[in-house]
N, C-alpha and C positions, 0 to 999 in steps of 0.2 A: 503494500500499499504506500502511496506517495505521502511524504509528510507535508504539513500545511504550508511550509515555507517554501517548497519546491514548486516551480510552475510548470505545469503539464504542456508538453509539446504535442500539438495535434498529429494524428496518423493521417497521412495523405492515402487517398484511394490507390494511388500509383504504387505505394509502398506495400499495401495488402495485396494488390495483384502480383507484384514482383515476387513477393513471399509466397504466395499460392502457386505461382507458375514454378518457382524453384522447388518447391516441395513435391510438387507433381513429378517434375524432372528427376528428382532425387529417388523418389519411388519407383519411377520406371527404369531408371539406371539400376536399382537395386534388385528388382525383378530380372533384368535382362543379365545382370551379373551373375545372380543365382543360377539361372539356366545355363549359362555358359560354364559356370564352375562345375555344376553337376556333370555336364556333358564331358568336360575335360578330365575330371576325376574318374568317371566311369571308364573312359578310353584308357587312362593310365592304368587303372586297376585290371583292365582286359589285356594289358601287355603293350599297348601303343608306346613307342619311344617318343620322348620329348626332344625337339630339336636343341642343339647347343650352339648355334652360330650367333643368336640374338644376345641383347643384353641381359635376358632373364631366362631362367629355367624353371620347370614346375617338378616338384618332388612329392611323392606320397610319404608322410610319416605315419607309422603304425603306433597306436597307443593302446593300452589296457585300461579299462575303466571297471571298477566294481559295480554290480548290478543290484546291491543290497539297498533297500530302501530304510535308511538310517532312522528317519523320524518314527515310521511304523514300527520298527523293531524296538527302538527304544521305548515307545509307549507300551508295547507288549510286555517288555521286561520290567518296567515300573508297574504295570497293573498286576503282574505275577509277584509283586513284592520282593524283588531282588534287592539285597543291600547295595550300597553304593560300590563297595569293592567288587562284590560278586557281579553286579551288573556290567562294571568296566571290563571284568576278565571275560564275561559272556560275550560282549561286543568285539572285543579283541579276536576271540576264537571264531566267531562269525565272519568276521572280516577275512580272516586268514583262509577260511574254508569257502568263501563266496567265490561262485564261478566268475570268470573275467570275460568281458565282452570286447571284441576287437573293433576299434574305431579308427577310420582313416580321415586323415586330413591332409589338404593340399595347401602347400605354402609357395609363396613367390620368394625366390632368392636371387641375388645378384649373381651373373654368370662371370666368374673371375678369369675365364678364358677369352671373354669377348674384348675386342680392342676397339675403342672409339677412333674412326678415321678422321 
């Protein structure tokens, strides 16, 4: 909220229009970017090779993520009236035993072999 001493500057319709136009462009670019990212990632995962002559290369990074729902499991443990120490031990055991899901991320890296002419 503005303070009483601060004089408000009116917002011009052109500013609103410009902002709305940029917001729309950002959303469209975001959607197009996601479609292209999904396509490139799928092709890389299928074995396609990334060209190495340009300033950037694409690389697939594999990560392992736990599939456990910590909030739900914590609630169940508390409901079952585990003590603090026993509850922590149980959570640690569950995390160690939980299955891992493979997640692929595509990152953009500088191509160190590319020489700018």
